[in-house]
N, C-alpha and C positions, 0 to 999 in steps of 0.2 A: 400115771395119772392123766385121766382125760382132759381134754383142752377144747377151747371153743374158736371157731373159724368164722369170721363174717366175710362173706364172700358175694359177689354179684350173682343174682339168681340167672339160671339158665332156663330155656325153654322146657327141659324136661323136669322141672321142679314145680311146674304151674299146678298139677293135682295136690301136691302138698301146700301150697300156697292158698289154693281154695279152700282147703279144709281149714286152714288156720284162719281165712276171712270169715268163713261162718261160724268158727268159735267166738272170734270177736265180736261179731254182731250178735251172737246170743248173749254176750255179756252185757251188751249195750241195750238189750231189750229190743233189738230192731231186726231180727232175723228174717222177718216178712219182706224187708226191704233189699234183700240180696237178691239179685236177678242174674248176676254174672255167672258165667260158666267156664269151664276149663278152655274151651276152644277160643272163647273172646279173650282170655287172659293170654293165650298164646298169640293171637292176631295184634293185640292192642300192645303187647309189651316186648314182641320179639320180632318184629317186622321190621321192614326197611326204615319206617319213620315211627318209633314207637311213642305211645301216648304216656307211658309211664316207665320208671326204672324200679328196681326192687333188689334189695339186699337180703340175703337169708343168713341165718345163724345155726351152724351145725356143731354138735358135739363129735369131736374126734376121739376114738378110741385110744386107750393107752396101747403102747407097742406090746404085740402078743395077744391081744384081746380078740376074739373072734367076729365080734358084730362089727358092721360096717358104720359110717357117719349117720348121725340121727339129727334130722332137721327139727329145731325146737322154737324157731322165731322168726320173724320178717319185719322189714320196714319198706313201705312202699311209698315212693315219693316222685315228683316231676317238678319241672321248672316252670315259673311263671314270670309274668313282667309286670314291673311297676313302672308308670309314666313318671313317677317322682323319684324313684331310686334305682330303677334299672333292673337288673337280673335279681330275681328271688327263687328260692326253692320252697316248696310245700311239701310237708311230712303228711301225708294222707291217713297213713296207718303204721302204728308200731305193736307188736305183739309178740309176747313170749308164753310158750305153754305154761301152765300153772305148776305143774311139776318140775319146772325149771326155774321158777322164780323163788327168791329168798324172802326172808322178812328183815335182812339186815339193810344197812346203809352202803351205798355204794356211790363213791364221789368221784366227780371228774372235774377238771378245770380249777378255778380259783375261789369258788364261793362255797358256802355251805348254808345248810338250812336247818331249823330245829323241828321241821316237820316231818313226821313219818309218813312216807308214801302209801296210797291205797295199794292193795294186793295187786291190782291191775291199773295200768295207766293207759287206757285207749285214748287215741287222738282223733278219732274219726267222727266229726260232727260239723255242725254248722252254726252252733249258737254261741259259743265264747270263742273268740279268736285272739291270739296271741302273736306277738312279733318280736322278735329277738335280733338286734343289730349286730353286725359282725365287724371286727376290726381285724383285718388279715395280719397286721403286725402283732398286735397284743390282743387275742381273743380274752374277753373278760367275761366268759360265761361258763356255765356247766350244767350238767345233768344229773338228776338224783333220781335213780329207778331202783325197784326191787332186785335183789342180786340172787344168784344161785351160786354163791361162793366166787363166781367169775365175772358178775355182773352184765349178763348178756345183754339186757335192755340197753344199758349204758353203753355197751360196745357198738350196738347198732346205731344209736342217735350220734355219739362220736363220729362215726364212718359217714353219716349223712352230713354232719357239719363239715367233715374234710371235704366230701364232695362239693358241697356249696362254696367253700373257699378256693377250692380248686378251679371251679368255673366262673369265679369272679362274682359271686353273689354278695349282695350287700344286706339281705335280710333272710332269716330262715322262719318260716310261718308254719303255724299247727293250729288245731282248734281241740276244744275238750267239750264234752256234755254239761249242761249247767248244773246239774244234779251230782255231778262228781266234784263236790266241795273239796275234797283232800287235794285233788288235782289241781284244781282252780288255786287254792292257797299256795300249793307247791310251785308253781309256775311264776305265781307274784312274788314269793320269796326268793326266787332265782334272778328276778330282774325282768321278767318277761312283762310287757305291756298288755294289759287287758284292753284291748280297743272297743269292745262295746261299752266299757265304764269310761274309759279315757276320752273317746272321741265319739261315741254314740253310734258305732256302725252296727247294722242289722245285716244279716246273710238273708238273701232270697234266692229262690230257685224256680225255674220254670220246668215243667216236665209233663210227659204224656199230652193229653188232649190240650193243655194250656199252651204248649209249644207249637202244637199243630195250628191251633187257632192264631197264635201270634204270626207264625209263618204263612198263614193262607193255604194249608195243606190239608 
C-alpha cells in the first residue's frame, strides 16, 4: 500500500511547487496575480538566508511498484515576529492536488467540528486573518481537512505546527478569503480567532508604483 511522506522541500522541487502555486491561485480566482517564477523560488527559499520554508507531500509507491514518488501537495510558511507575543509562524499556502483530496473527515488533536470542510481549503489571502495560540505542554488545537484516505492536508498542517512549537512560536497565523464561508466557519469551529471580527483588523499592502512613491524611488 502506498504511503504519504511529508518532508522539507529541496531546491529541485521548485518546478513542482510552482505548478501547485498556480493551481491554487486558479482556484482562488487570482491567477493574474502570480508573478513568481522558478528561479525566484530557488533564490528566495534555498539561499543562505531564505525568505520562506516549504514542506511537500509525496505519495510513496508500495514496494515492488515501478513508479517513483509523486508530489501531491505543499505547505509554504515563514517566521514573523509579534511585539506582543514574540515568535510567530505564518502559513502562506497549503494545497493538495484535487485527485488526492477526499470527502471524508480527517481529525487531528482534541477537538471536533460538525462542519464538513470545503473541497479545498486555500489559506493564501489578506482579508480574513486567524490566530491560533499554542501551548507547548498541552496543545488544545486541531485541524480538519479533506482526506484522501491518509489525510494529506492534515499531515502538512500538523508538521507546520510541530515546526512552530520546536522554534518557540507562541502563535500560528493564517488567512482565508472572505468568500470561502465554509473555511471561515471551519476555523471558527476549531477555536481560531477571527481578528477582523474580534479586533477590527484590516490588512493593507503597498505594491508597485505606490511602493516606489512611498520610498521616493
